C-alpha positions, 0 to 999 in steps of 0.5 A: 553175714545176716540171712536177710542180707544174703537173701537180698544178694541172691535176689540181686544175682537172680535178677542180674541173670534174668536181665542178661537173658532178657537182653539176649532174647530181645537181641535175637528177636530184633535180628529175626525181625531184621531177617524177616524185613530183608526177606519181605524186601527180597520178595517185593524185589522179585515182583519187579523182575516179572515181565521185564526180560530184555530190560535193563535193571540195577543188580546189587553187587554188594552192600550199596553197590549196583551194576546196570544189567540186562535181564535175559531170563526170569530163571534165578540161581538160588543158594540153598546152602553151602554155596549150592545153587539151584535154578528156580522160577520166580514163583518157586523162589517166592514160595521158598522165601515165604517158607523162610519168613514163616519159620522165622515168625515161628521162632520169633513167637517162641522167643516172645513166649520165652520172654513172657514166661521170664516176665511171669517168673520175675513177677512171681519172685517179686510177689513171693519176696514182698509177701515174705517181707510183709508176712510178719510186720503186724505181730513181730514174729520171725520166719520159722517161729510159731506165730502167737497173734491168734488170728489167721494172719499173713505169717501163717499163710506165708509159712505155708508158702515159703517153708 
């Protein structure tokens, strides 16, 4: 197989790996954005409970299923993990939700930075490849050979970068 063809196959392989990683990062970012949206909605819903003790509310039982209930307290049972419930006030629960939103936003920023870095890496590979391909067009010397065109040409610069 020709060296040029092998290099093209390697580039195609690299770009397919990048594409897969970019898709995965985008899916993770989307999941985090959905989580942030749900937490914001929950935070807003908690505001609706304040001052409504003794009133009827619709409490969710599951996805899209609600039951009419009477609010007897503003004290909440909050799952802190592994099915462990802790009693919390609405303001304490709101603070907990805000902390969780902050953590998710931090992770989202990290993922977006990873995505940006990957984009820079891809651009660098593209630029190097184009420079390599264009470095010998004016004088017809080949990669690794001495350039005999006499001027300070791209192939001399390319040799410094790619050798």
